[in-house]
N, C-alpha and C positions, 0 to 999 in steps of 0.2 A: 229440616225445618227448625227455625230458631225463634224464640220469644224476643221481640224487639220492643223495649220499653222506653218510657220517658223519664228522665231524671229531673226531679223538682229541686231546684237550688234555693233553699231558704235564705241564703246569704244575699241573693240578688233581687228578690221580688217580695212585694207585700203579700201576705198569706192569702188574701182574697183573690188577688190577681193570679197567684200560683194555683189556687183551686180552680179558677176559670180555665187556666192553661191545661191542667190535667184532665178536665172534662173535655176540652177540645181535642186533646191527644187521643182520648178514647174514641171520639167521634171520627177522627181521620184514620184510625186503624192501628194505633199502638195497642199492644195487648197486655201491658203491665206498666208499673211505675215504681220508682224508688225515690227516696229523698235523703238529703243530708240532715244532720242533727248537730248544729253548731250553736254556741252561745254568742259568738261574734263573727262578723264577716272577715274575709281575708284581706279586704281593702276598704278604706272609707268610701271609695267610689261605688262599691257594691251596695252598701247602705241599709241592709236588712239582716235580720236573723231571728225569725219567729220560732216559737216552741214547736218542735216537730211533732211531739206526741199529741198535742191538742189538734194540730192540723190533720194528722193521720186519721183520727176519728171522723172528722168532717169529710176527708177525701174518700175514705172507704164507703161512707154513706152516700156521697154524691156521685159515685161511679160504681161500676161492677168490676173494676180492675183489681188484681192482686197488687199488694204494695210491700216494699221492703224499706228498711232504714238502716243506715250505718251508725252504730252506737258504741260508746266507750264507757262501760261500767267500771266503777272502782274509785273514782275521785269526785267528779261533779255529780255522778249518779251512784247511789247505793244499789247494789245488785238486787236486793229484795224489791226495791221500787221498780226497777226495770222488769223484773219478773212479773210483778203485778200489772204493770202497764201492758206488757206483751200478752199476758194471759187474758186480759180483758179484751183486747182487740181480737185475739184469736178465738175467744168465746163468742163474740158478737158477729164476727165475719169468718166463719170456719174455712180454713184452707187458703185464706187470702193474705196472710201476713207472715213475713220473715224478718229476721234481724241479722245483720252482719256485724260481728263484734270485733273491735280493734282496741289498741292500747291508747288511742287518743292523741290529741295535740295540746301543747301547753297554752295555745291561744284561747282554747275553750276551758281548760281545766284549772287555770291559774286563779279563777274567780273564788275558789274555795279558800285561798290563802295558804294551802299546803305546799310543801316543796314538790317540785316536779322530779319524779324519780328517773333513774337511768333506765334505758330500754329493757335490760334484762329483768329489772325489778318490775317494770310495767307489765312485761310478759307474765311474770309470776303472779302478779295481782290479777291479771285477766284470767289466768288459769283458775285461780280461786273463785272468781266471780262466775265462771262457767259452771264449776261444780255446784255452787249455790243455786244458780238458775235451774239447772237440771233437777236438783233435789226438790226444789220448790214446785217445778212443773209436775214432778212425780207424786206430789201430795204430802211430802214429808214435812215435819216440823224441823226447822233448820237452826242450829246454833253453830257458829264458826268463829274461831279466833286466829287471826293471821294478819295479812296485809289489809284485809277487810274484816270487819267484825259484824256478826249477825247474832241476835238474841231471840231465840224461839219464834222465828218467822214461819208463817204458814199461809199458803194461798187458799182462800175459801171459795173463790170462783176460778175454776180451771177449765180449759178447753178439753174436749175429748182427745184431740191430737195436739201435742205441744207444738208451738211454732218452731220451724227450723232455725237453728243457730249456725249461720255461716261464719267462716273465719276471714277477716279482712287482712290481706297480705299484699305487699309490694315487692319484697325481695324473695329470692328462692329460699333463703334460710327461714324466713317467717312462714312461707308457704308450706315447707316441710314440717314445721312445728304445728301449725294449725290443723294439719291432717290428723293429728293425734286426738283431736276433740271435736272437730267441726262437722256439720252436716253438709257442707259445701264450701266453695272458695269464692270470695269476692275480691276483685282487683281492679286496677285503673289503667288507663291507656299508657303504654310505653312502646318503644320500638318492637317490631314484630318478633325479633329473635329473643328479646328479653321476656316478652309475654309467653312465648313458647317454653322458655326455661322455667318460668314461674308455674305454669300449668303442669309441666312435667314433674317439677319438684313436689307438687302437691299429690299428683297421682302416684308417683314412685314411692312416696312415703305412706301409701295406703289410703290416701284421701278419696272419699267417695262423694256422691251427690252432685249437685249442680255446680257448674263453673259459670260465674257471673262477671261480666266486664262492663265497667263504666267508661264511656268514650266522650272526651271533650271535643267539641267541634264548633265551627262557626260558619254559618251560611248567610249570605246576603245577595242581592241582585248583581253586585259586582265584587270582584276579588278585593279591590281596595276597601270597600265597605266591610266585607267579612274580616279582613285583616285588622281594620280599625276597631271593630267590635272586640275581637280577641285581645288586642293590645290594651284597650281601655279597661276591659273587665277582668282579664285573666293573667296579666303580666306579673302579678304578685304570686302566682301559683306555679311557676315553672322551675322553681329551685329544687335541689335534691331533697329526698325524703327527710333526712336528719334535720335539715334547716326548717322544713315545714313543721316537724314535730316539736322542735325546741324553742322556736321564736314565740314570744308570749303576747304580742299585741299587734293589731293591724297597722299601727303607725310605723312599726319596724319593717313589716312586709312592704309597705309603700315606700319607705326609704330605700330598701334594698332593690326595689323595682324601678327606681327613678331613672336609671340609665339603661334599662332594657329596651333595645330597639324593636320596632315592629316586626322585622324579619325573624327575630328570635322566637316568635310565636309559632312559626311553621314547624310542625313536628309535635311539640307538646299539645297543640290543638290542631285538629284536621281542618284546615282553612281552604275553602273553595266556594265559588259561586255556581259551580257546575254540579247539579244533582247526580249525574252519572259518575263523576269522580268520587262523590261520597259513597255511592253504591259500590264502586270498586274497592275503596278502602275498607268499608264495612264487611264486604264479602270476604276479603283476605283475613280479617280478624275473626269472623265467624268460622272460617275454615280451620283455624287453629284448634277448635274443639270447644268453644264457649257455647253453653246452652242458652244463655240469656245475655243480651247486649242492651245496655241502657244509654240512650243518647242524651247528652247534655249540651244543648246549644248555649254557649257561654254568654250570649247577649241577654239583656233585660227585657227585650221585647220578643215574645215567643210565637205570636200568632202567625206571622208570615212563614217562619221556619216550619211550624207544624203543618200548615196547609200545603206548602211545597213538598215536604217530605212525605206527607200522606198521599199526595197525588203522584209523585215522581220517584220516590225512593223505596218506600215500603213495598209497593207491588213487585219490585224486582228482587226482594230479599226472601221470598218464600216464608213469610211471617206466620207463625202459629200462635194459638192461644196458650197460655200457661195453665197446665193442669193444676187442680186444687191439691193442696198438701196431702190430703188423705188419699188421693189417687196415685201419688208418686211414692208414698211411704217415707218421705224425707224426715 
């Protein structure tokens, strides 16, 4: 049995509409949710990027779902601020919140005016942030001098159980590294063999806890419509990871995607009008060993997708509810 959740894409929808969508997701049978945490969209066509942490408080109150967020502390966010935000949500909604920590993308982080570090420096910075977060969750007063600076920070409101900190990884190298500090693994859709290798790299390096997968897909009543949605909304997102990490403005993503043909969307996005085809794809991904799979319909209109998947897809996937954090010991 697998948790099947709804991915809320802040880059693509107004936050009120996104809140309505996650409420509908719960009504039709999704058992969890997660969201992005961007300052800017990937493309001007997407057109939104609300503040994830404000929205998470509303979404946790408006539903009974557990929520996760993908976050990059260290440049745009000071780690003590993320610790305070995460601790507040975990205190108000025990067992219902987790964060997957990554090294971020220049498109969001450049707003601080700081230089964008090399990947190995970003990894080192994230490692320092994780140490700060865990010490703060433990109730310590923290001072730290390194790639991040902290002066006598202490959390005065802390949850009984700290929220799980998953490691966000796309490559096998990063998956092996995050196994040294993470409470679980979060990754995104790739070819099946690549996902198998990423998951194995995490487990072989001693990684424990949940394995979480975000799946980009596109559904519409016809294949042509589904492909058109994917091409319009997600063609700026099909480039290699290094490109996505280092390009610092949506206009450059749009320029790079100008000549991406519609057929190039097949694969990076699971495109089909047939719910049974989506069941087959998702079943194969779940069989790799992922505990939680979050579905991101890449269109800006979510209602029809949610209703169809609630009726025709979720009942075939043996969906289970997500245990509370305290029940899993994560």
